[in-house]
Each structure stands twice: as structure tokens, then as C-alpha cells.
VEXNU-191288 format. One record per residue: residue in three letters; x, y, z of N, C-alpha, C, O, CB in turn. Coordinates in steps of 0.2 Angstrom, whole numbers, plus 5000, padded with zeros to 4 digits. Glycine has a CB too. Layout:
! residues N
AlaXYZXYZXYZXYZXYZ...
END
This chain:
! residues 362
Unk512749385081512149435083512449495085512849505089511749405088Unk512249555082512349615083511849645088511249655085512549665077Unk511949665094511449695098511449775097511949805097511549685105Unk510849795095510849865092510949925097511249975094510149875089Unk510749915103510749975107510849955114510549915117510150015106Unk511349995117511449985125510850025128510750085126512150005127Unk510550005133510050035136510250105139510650105144509649995141Unk510150165136510450225138510250245145510650275149510150275133Unk509650225147509450255154509750215159509750235165508650245155Unk510050155158510450115163511150125162511550105167510250045161Unk511450165157512150175157512550115155512250065153512350205163Unk513150135155513650075153513550015157513550025164514350105153Unk513549955155513549895159512849875159512749815162513749915165Unk512349905156511649885156511549835151511949825146511149945155Unk510949795151510849745146510749775139510549835139510249705148Unk510749735134510649765127510049715124509949665126511249765123Unk509749745119509149715116509149715109509349765106508549735119Unk508949665105508849665098508249625096508249565098509549635094Unk507749655093507149625090507249605083507449645079506549665092Unk507149535082507149515075506449485073506249445076507749455074Unk506149515068505549495065505649435060506149435057505149555062Unk505149395060505149335055505149365048504749415048504649285057Unk505449335043505449375037504749365033504349325035505949335032Unk504649415029504049415025503549465028503549485034503649345025Unk503049485023502549535025501949495029501849445027502249575019Unk501649535033501049505037500449545034500449585030501149515044Unk499849515036499249545034498849585040498949565045498749495030Unk498449635039498049655044497649605047497349565044497549715041Unk497649605054497249555058497649485058497449445062496649535054Unk498249485055498649425056499149425062499049465066499049415049Unk499649385062500049375068500749395065501049365061500049305071Unk501049435069501749455068502149415073502049425079501949535069Unk502649375071503049335075503849355074504049385069502949265074Unk504149335079504949345079505249335086504949295090505049425078Unk505849355087506149345094506449415096506749455092506649295093Unk506449415103506849475106507449445109507449395113506349505111Unk508049465107508649435109508949485115509049545113509149425103Unk509049455120509349495126510049475127510249415127508949495132Unk510449525129511149505132511249545138511149605139511749535127Unk511449505144511549535150512049585151512549575147511649475155Unk512049625155512549675156513149655161513249595161512249745158Unk513449705164513949685169513749665176514149655180514449755169Unk513049665177512849635183512149605181511949605176512749695188Unk511849575187511249545186510649595186510749645190511149485191Unk510149585182509649635181508949595181508949535179509649675175Unk508449625184507749595184507449635178507349695178507349605190Unk507249595173506849615167506049615169505749565170506949575161Unk505849675170505149685173504649665167504149635168505049745176Unk504749695161504349685155504749695149505149735148503749725156Unk504549655144504749675137504049685133503649645132505049615133Unk504049755131503449775127503549795120504049835119503149835131Unk503249765115503249785108502749835107502149825108503249725104Unk502949885103502549945101502449945094502949945090502750015104Unk501849945091501749965084501750035083501350065086501149925081Unk502150065079502250135078502150155071502350115066502950165080Unk501750215069501650235063501850305062501850345067500950225061Unk502050325056502150395055501550425052501350405046502750405050Unk501250475055500550495053500550575052500950615055500050485059Unk500150595047500050665046499450695049498950655050500050675038Unk499550755052498950785055498850855052499350895050499150795063Unk498250875051498050935048497850985053497450975058497550935042Unk498151045053497951105058497751165054497751165047498551115062Unk497451215057497251275054497851305050497751345045496951325059Unk498451295053499051335050499451285046500051305044499451365055Unk499151225044499551185039499551115041499051095045500251205038Unk500051075039500051005041500750995045501251035045500050965035Unk500750935049501350915053501350845053500850805051501350945060Unk501850815054501950735055502150725062502550755065502450715049Unk501950665064502150635071502150565071501950535066501750665076Unk502450535076502450465078501850445082501750475087503150445081Unk501450395080500950375084501050295086501150255081500250385080Unk500950285092500950215094500250185094499850215098501250205102Unk500150135090499450115089499250045092498650025091499250125082Unk499750015095499649955098500249935102500849945100499449895092Unk500049905108500649875112500449805114499949785115500649925119Unk501049765115500949695116501549675121502149695120501049655110Unk501349645127501849625131502149555130501749505130501649625139Unk502749555127503049485125503349445131503449385130503549505120Unk503449475136503749435142503949485147503849545147504349395140Unk504249455153504549495158504549455165504349395165504149555159Unk504649485170504749465177505249405177505049345180504049435179Unk505849415175506349365175507049395176507149455175506349315169Unk507449355179508149375180508649365175508649315172508449345187Unk508949425172509449415167510149425170510349475172509349475161Unk510449365170511149365173511649405170511549425164511349295174Unk512249415173512749455170513049415163513149355164513349465175Unk513049455158513249425152512849365148512949335143513949395153Unk512249355151511749305149511449315142511249375141511249285154Unk511449265138511049275131510449245132510349185134511549245125Unk509849275131509249245131508749265125508849325123508849265138Unk508349225123507949235117507249225120507049175122508049195111Unk506749275118506049275120505649275114505649335110505849335125Unk505349225112504949225106504249255107504049265113504849155103Unk503949285102503349315102502949305096503149295091503449395104Unk502249305097501749305092501249365093500849355098501349235091Unk501249415090500949475091500349485086500449495080501349545090Unk499749485088499149495084499049565082499049605086498449475087Unk499049575075499049645073498249665073497849625072499249645065Unk498149735074497549755073497249755066497649755061497549835075Unk496649745065496349735059496449795054496449785048495549715059Unk496449855058496549915054497249935052497349985050496149975057Unk497749885054498449905052498449925045498249885040498849845054Unk498749985043498850005036499249955032499749915035499150075036Unk499149955026499549915021500149955019500050015018499149885015Unk500749925018501349965016501549945010502049975007501849945021Unk501349885007501549865000500949834996500449804999502149815001Unk501049824990500649794985501049754980501349784976500049834982Unk500949694980501349654975502149664976502549664972501249664968Unk502349674983503049684984503249754983503849774985503449644980Unk502849804980503049874979502849914985502249914987502749894972Unk503249954988503149994993502650054991502650074986503750024996Unk502150064996501750124995501950184998501550234998501050104998Unk502550185002502750255005502450255012502550315015502550305001Unk502150205015501850205022502450185026502750135025501250165022Unk502550215032503050195036502750175043502450205047503550255038Unk502850105044502650075050503250045054503750025050502150025049Unk503250035060503850005063503649965070503149975072504350055065Unk504149925072504049895078504549915083505149905081504049815077Unk504449945089504949965093504849925100504349905102504750045095Unk505449905103505449865109505649905115506149945115505949815108Unk505149905120505349935126505549885131505149835132504749985128Unk506049895135506349855140506249885147506549945147507049825138Unk505949855151505849885158506349845163506249785164505149885161Unk506849885165507349855170507449895176507549955175507949835166Unk507349865182507549895188507149965188507450015191508249915188Unk506549965187506150025187506250075182505950125181506350065194Unk506750065177506850115172506650085165506550015164507650125171Unk506450125160506150105154506650135148506850185149505450125153Unk506750095143507150115137506850085131506650025131507850105138Unk506850125126506550095120507150085115507650125114506150145116Unk507150025112507650005107507550035100507050075100507749925107Unk507950015096507850045089507250015086506949965088508450025084Unk506950045081506350035077506549985071507049985068506050095074Unk506149935071506249885065505649895060505049905062506249815068Unk505749905054505249915049504749855049504949795049505549925042Unk504049875048503549825048503249825041503049875038503049835053Unk503249765037502949765031502249725031502249675034503449725026Unk501749765028501049735029500749735021500749785018500649775033Unk500549675019500249665013499549665014499249655019500549595009Unk499149675008498449685009498049615010498349565008498149715003Unk497449615013497049555013496749545006496849585002496449575018Unk496549485005496349464998495749514996495849534990496049394998Unk495349535000494849584997495149654995494949684990494249595002Unk495549675000495949734998496349734992496249774987496349755004Unk496649674991497049664985496649664979496749694973497549604985Unk496049634979495649624973495349694971495249704965495049574975Unk495149734976494849794975495449844971495249874967494549834981Unk496049844974496549884971496749854964496849894960497149884976Unk496749794963496849764957496349784952496549804946496949684957Unk495749784954495149804950495249874948495149894942494549794953Unk495449924952495549994951496149994945496050034941495750034957Unk496649964946497149964941496949934934497149964929497749924943Unk496549884934496249864928495849914925495749914918495849794929Unk495449954928495050004926495350064923495050104920494550024931Unk496050064924496450124922496650174927496850224925496050154916Unk496450164933496650214938497450204940497650144940496250204945Unk497750254941498450254942498650274949498350324952498850304937Unk499150244952499350254959499750324959500150334956499750194962Unk499550364964499850424965500250424972500850444972499350484965Unk499950414977500250414984499850384989499250364988500450484986Unk500150374995499750345001499950375007500550395007499750265001Unk499550395012499750425018499350405023498750375022499850495017Unk499550415030499150405035498850475038499350515039499550365041Unk498250475040497950545042497650535049497250485050497350565037Unk497850575053497650575060496950605060496750645057498050625065Unk496450565064495750585064495350525063495550465062495650635059Unk494650535064494150485063493750495057493550555056493750465069Unk493450445054492950455048492250445051492150385054493150405042Unk491850495051491250495054490750435051490850425045490850555054Unk490350405055489950355052490250285051489950245048489650385046Unk490850275053491150215052491350185059491250215064491850225048Unk491550115058491750085065492550095066492750045069491550015064Unk492850145064493550155064493750145072493450175076493750215062Unk494350105073494550095079495250135081495350155086494650025080Unk495650135076496350165077496250245077495750275074496850145071Unk496750285079496650355079496850385073496850445072497150385085Unk496950345067497150375061496850325056496650265057497950385060Unk496850345049496650305044497150315038497450365037495950325042Unk497150265033497550265028497150285021496550265020497850195026Unk497450335018497150355011497650335006498250345006497050435011Unk497350305001497750284995497450324989496850324987497650204993Unk497850374986497650414981497850394974498350374973497950484983Unk497350394970497350374963497250424958496750464959496850314962Unk497550424953497450464947496850434943496750374943498050474942Unk496350474941495750444938495950414931496450434928495250504937Unk495550364930495550334923495350384918495050434919495150274922Unk495550374911495450424906494650434906494450494904495650394899Unk494250384907493550394907493250444912492750484910493150324909Unk493650454917493350504922493850564923493650604928493250464929Unk494350564919494850624920494550694920494750734923495450614915Unk494050704916493750764915493250784920492950834921493350764908Unk493050734925492550744930492950744937492650784941492050694930Unk493450714938493750714945494550724944494850704939493650644948Unk494750754950495550764950495850694952496350684950495650824955Unk495550664957495850604960495250564964494750594965496450614964Unk495450504965495050454969495450434975496050414974494750394965Unk495150434981495450414987495150354989494450354990495550464992Unk495550304992495250244994495450235002496050245003495450184990Unk495050215006495150195013494850135014494250115013494950255018Unk495250085017495050025020494950025027495450035031495449965017Unk494450005030494349995038494149925039493649905038493850045041Unk494649875040494549805040494349785047494549825052495249765038Unk493949735048493749705054493749625053493849605048493049735056Unk493549595059493449515058493049495053493149445050493249495065Unk492449535051491949505047492049535040491849495035491249525049Unk492449585039492549615032492849685032493149695037491849615028Unk492749715027492949785026492449835025491949825022493449785020Unk492549895028492249955026492649985020493250005022492050005032Unk492450005014492750035009492550105008491950115006492749995002Unk492950155010492650225009493050255003493650255002492850265015Unk492550274998492850304992492750384992492150404995492450274986Unk493150424990493150494989493350514982493850494980493550534995Unk492850554979493050584973493150654974492750694976492550574968Unk493750684972493950754972493750784966494050774961494650764974Unk493150814966492850834959493150894956493450944960492050854961Unk493150904950493350964946492851014946492250994945493650944939Unk493051074947492551124946492451144939492851144935492751184951Unk491851174938491651204931491751274931491951304936491051174929Unk491451304925491551384925491051414930491151464932491351404918Unk490451374932489951404936489951374942489451384946489351414932Unk490351324944490351294950491051274953491551274950489951224949Unk491051274960491651254963491751174963491251134962491651274970Unk492351154963492451084964492251064971492251104976493251064963Unk492151004972491850974979492050904979492150874974491150994980Unk491950874985492150804986491450764987490950794990492550794993Unk491450704984490950664985491150594988491650574986490550644979Unk490850574993491050514997490550454997489950474996491250525004Unk490750394997490250334997490650285002491250285002490050314990Unk490250245005490450185009490150125007489550115006490350205016Unk490550065007490350005005490549955010491149965012490449984998Unk490249905012490449845016490549785012490049765008489949835022Unk491149755013491349695009491549645014491849655018491949715004Unk491249585012491449525016492149495015492349505009490949465016Unk492449465020493149425018492949365014493449335011493449415025Unk492349345014492249275011491949295003491649345002491649235014Unk492049244999491849244992492249294988491949314983491149264992Unk492849314990493249354986493349334979493349364974493949374989Unk493549264978493749244972493149234967493149224961494049174973Unk492549234970491949224966491549294964491049284960491349184970Unk491849344965491649414964491949444958492549434957491649454970Unk491549474953491749504948491949574950491549624950491249514942Unk492549584952492749644955492849704950492649764952493449634959Unk492949694944492949744939492349774939492249834939493249714932Unk491749734938491149764937490849794944490549844943490649704935Unk491049764949490849794956491149854957490749904959490949744961Unk491749864956492049924958491949984953491850034954492849914958Unk491849964946491650004941490950034943490850094942491649974934Unk490549994946489850024948489950074954489550124954489449964950Unk490350054958490550104964490750174961490450224963491050074969Unk491250174957491550234954491050274950490950334951492150214950Unk490650234946490150274942489650304946489450364945489850214937Unk489350274951488850304955489150364959488850414960488550254960Unk489750354961490150404965490150474961490050524963490850384967Unk490450464954490550514950489850544947489850604947490950494944Unk489450504946488750524943488350564948487950604947488350474940Unk488550554955488150594960488250664960487850704962488350564967Unk488750684956488850754955488250794952488150854954489550774951Unk487950764948487350794944486850814949486450864948487050744939Unk486750774955486250794959486450834965486050854969485950724963Unk487150854965487350894970487050964970486950994965488150914969Unk486750984976486451054976485651044976485351084978486651094971Unk485450984973484750974973484450964979483850984981484550914968Unk484750934984484550924991485150914995485650904993484050864991Unk485050925002485550915006485750845007485250805010485450945013Unk486350815005486450745006487050725010487250665010486550724999Unk487350775014487850755018487750705023487250715027488150825021Unk488050655023487950605028487450555026487250505030487850635034Unk487050565021486550515019486850445017487250445013486150545013Unk486550395020486750325018486150285016486050235019487050295025Unk485850305011485250275008485450205005485950205001484850315003Unk485150155006485350085004485150074997484650104994485050035008Unk485650044993485450024986485149954986484949934980486150024982Unk485049924991484749864991485249804994485849814994484449844985Unk484949744995485349694997485849664992486349634994484849634999Unk485649674985486149654980486349714976485949764975485749604976Unk486949714974487249774970487049764963486749714961488049774971Unk487149814959486949814952487349764948487149744942486949884949Unk487849734951488249694947488249624949488649584948488949714946Unk487749604954487649534956488049514962488049464964487849494950Unk488449564965488749544971488149534976487649564977489249604974Unk488349484981487749454985487749494992488049554992487849384986Unk487449464997487249505003487849515007487849555012486849465007Unk488449505005489049525008489249595007489649625010489649475006Unk488849625003488949695001488349745004487749725004488949714994Unk488549795007488149845010488249905007488849935008488149845018Unk487849935003487949994999487650055002487150055005487749994992Unk488050115002487750175005487850225000488350234996488150195012Unk487350274999487350324994487850374995488050385001486650354994Unk488150394990488650444990488450504994487850524993488950464983Unk488850544997488650605000489250654999489850644998488450595008Unk489050725000489550774998489850795005489550785010489150834995Unk490450825004490850845010491250905008491550905003491250785012Unk491250955012491751015012492151015018492551055019491351075011Unk492050965022492550955028493150915026493250895021492150925034Unk493450885032494050845030494050775033494250735029494650875034Unk493750765038493750695041493250645039493050605043493750695049Unk493150645032492750585029493050575022493050615018492050615029Unk493350515021493650505015493650425012493550385017494350525015Unk493850415006494050345003493850324996493450354993493750295008Unk494150274994494150254986494150184984494150144989494750284984Unk494050164978493950104975494350074970494950104969493250094973Unk494150024966494549984961494149964955493549984955494949934964Unk494449914951494049884945494349824941494849804942493949944941Unk493949794936494049744932493749754925493349804924493749674935Unk493849704921493549714914492749694914492549664920493849674909Unk492449694909491649684909491549614911490949594913491349704903Unk491949564909491849494911492249464917492249404918492049454904Unk492549514921492849494927493549464926493849434930492449444930Unk493849464919494449434918494949494919494849544917494549404911Unk495549474922496049524923496549524916496849484914496549504929Unk496449584913496849594907497249664908496949714910496449594901Unk497849664905498149734905498449744912498449704916497749784903Unk498849804912499149814919498749834924498249864924499649874918Unk498849794930498449814936498749864941499249894939498249744940Unk498449864947498749914952499449904953499849944955498249914958Unk499649834954500349824955500849854950501349884952500449744956Unk500649844944501049874939501049954939501549984938500749854932Unk500449984941500350054941500850074947501150134946499650074943Unk500850044953501250064958501950064956502350104958501050024964Unk502150004953502850004951503050054946503650084947503049934948Unk502650074942502750124937502750194941503150234939502250124932Unk502350204946502250264949502950274953503150334953501750264954Unk503250224956503850234960504450254955504850284957504050164963Unk504350234949504850254944504750324940505050344936504950194938Unk504150354942503950414939503650414933503550464929504550454939Unk503250354931502950344925502250354925501850364920503150284922Unk501950344931501250354932500950424932501350474933500950314938Unk500350434930500050494930500050524937499850494942499250494927Unk500250594937500250624943500950624947500950654952499650604947Unk501350584945502050574948502550614945502650604939502150494949Unk502950654948503450694945504050664945504450654951503450764948Unk504350634940504950604939505050554945504650514946505550654940Unk505750544947505850494952505850534959506050494964506550474951Unk505550594960505550624966505250584972505450584977505250694965Unk504650564970504250524975504550474978504650464984503550504972Unk504850424974505250374977505850394981505950364987505550324971Unk506150444979506750464983506550494990506850484995507150524979Unk505950534990505750564996505450515001505650515007505150614994Unk505150464998504950405002505550375006505450365012504550354998Unk506050355002506650325005506950375011507150345016507150315000Unk506950435009507250485014506850485021507150485026507350555012Unk506150485020505750485026505750425030505750425036505050505023Unk505750365026505850305030506450305034506550275039505750245025Unk507050325031507650325034507650365040507950345045508250345029Unk507450425040507350465045506950435051507150445057507050535043Unk506450405049505950375054506350325058506250325064505350345051Unk506650275055507050225059507650235062507950205066507050165054Unk508050295059508650305062508650375066509150385069509150315056Unk508050405066508050475069508050465077508050415080507450505067Unk507950525080507950535087507350505090506750525088508050605089Unk507350455094506750425097506450475102505850465102506950355101Unk506750515105506450565110506050605106505450625109506950605113Unk506150625100505750665096505150635094504550665094506050685089Unk505150565093504550525091504150525097503450525097504750455089Unk504350515103503950515109503550575111503050575113504450505115Unk503950635109503550695110502950705105502450725107504050755109Unk503050675099502450675095501850635097501250645095502650655088Unk502050585101501450535103500950575106500350545107501750475107Unk501050625110500550655113500050695109499550725112500850705118Unk500150695103499650735098499150685095498850715090500050765093Unk499050625098498550585094497850615094497550605089498550515098Unk497650645099496950675099496950735096496350765095496750685106
END
């Protein structure tokens, strides 16, 4: 066992800590388990607390541009209030419940470029120190995967994903940031929209799916954004024709452009009824698309073929192709290389710099 870091605030002779996560990706709302391994220093110490922090690399938009920072979005006390003897080896197991809105970092094993980590804070003798960051892998919930797979089946291509600081108005968002998955439009909609963005806000009962279409402007009109929100249950995922359902979402989102300017529709959530046009049952709550020229309202969807069968390359294939520079909107291998560099900087960079960024959550 290699202990990653001597506690700097305690100096030479202090205890050391290494956190090991159980292998495999976890799901939002699931349980992250592992062990914290401690090694006593040159004297006895009282360990006051062992705190695990979930940390994300998040983008923030300002009047003068964009910046990136580190946000701690969840804390969990794994143990504490015990004596660690000189040179003692001790293991503290933990089971950490993840927030339901934890972003997904991969789809079918392919990374999305989202950087999450688990950082361990050890409180000893009135001093606190944070150990190295361990990367956290999060796979989608069944409903999230089904919607993204449907989008891939409908011909949408993965472009990128990021975490944006801020709240989406009119939603039940809990975390101080939200995830955007940006997709290149399918050939059917390429002449109408520049891209589609999808955001999932998961909770115990289901998902809020927020779709945003970045519209193309015409000769006599400016481009503008149209948004829509749908509520999806965690139950009955396998019984839903997701290709038809998501295709209906996208079609209504894009077609809403025709009514833009006819009346003020920003923030309108007119219901389409208890049942969707494609037979999805009461687990769906539909809200009418609305226009936006602001920033903190976004999100996007997916698809399937007309009979609900999965045929052709899905979103998993699109993401794999995108990482290799083959998907629409991806320039060569630059995206994959940049993602690797950013993740490396995040986990190996200066922890103090990350702490300074945490004050920018609001």
C-alpha cells in the first residue's frame, strides 16, 4: 500500500492517508463505497474526523468571459474520534450516498469529459488537511441512458459535455451547478438548429429532462434558443418507446420556432396532457417549449426508430466516435487530448488553488 500524501499541516511525522474507492462506476443516487487507509505517524494522534468531499470542475460565465473552478458539492463524515497510535495501520470503510443530481461522467464506458473527484479531509489535533483527489466515475441511470441512446439512434452526434455554475429557473435543482450534454443535430434538423443541449436533474421519483435548441438565424431573423422541460419516471423504462417519445420532444421543440414572436412565451409551461403523443403514460409531465435570450435555462433529449427497436449506431457509438474526432462538430483528436490534460491538471494540481475557487459557488 502506497500512502499518497503526508499531512502537510502536521509536518514530518504526521499520519498519512490513502482513500481507495471500490472498482466500477456508480449511478446518481447510488452508493459509493471504499476504504480510507491510515498510517500513524511518529507519535500518537487523535483523529477528530475523516470527511469525504465530492468535488467537481465547473465552468462559470461572467460579463467578461468564462472561468473554471472547483466546487465541493457534497460532504460525508466517514469516521473519527479515535486514537491513531504511532505507526498504526488502520482501515475505515465507508458507504457514501451520492446526490441524485450527481453528473454522469461516462456512457457505455466512454468518458464525456466531465471531471469529478473524491477528496479526503483528515482532522487531527485541531488541524485539517486534504489528501489527494481520486477520480469518480458515474454512469447514467436507466432512464438517462435510454434517452441518450434514443438521441443517438435518431442521428444526433455527441459534441461535448460540461458543468455550468448556476440554477435553472422553474426546476427543482438542488446542486449549485448543472450538467449540459451538447449534441450535433441529426440531418433532419441540421438546417433548423445549431445544436441540442440536454440536462438531467434526477431525484428519487424520476428525472427532469430539460432540452434546449440553439436555433439557426435566417436572413430576416436572429437565432434564438428554445427550451422545454419533461418529467420522466424511473419506472417503466423498459416498456417505453424512447425513439418515438424523444423524437416527439425534439420535433415540438424545433417546430416551436414557427410561433416565436407571435406571443410572449418565455417561461410558459402549458401542459400537453396526461399522456404524450406517443403513448407514454402518466409518468411523463410535458411542458410547452419557451424562448430564452438569457443563460441560466437549458437542456436536451434523445431518440429511437419508429417501432422502438434499436438499430444502427446509438449515442454510445457517437461518443466513442466523437472522442476519436469522427463525430459531427468535433475537430480531429483535439477534444480527447484536451479532456485528458484537464483531468490530469485537476487531480494532480495544487489543492490550494482549488480551495480558493470554492468560494465562487454563488
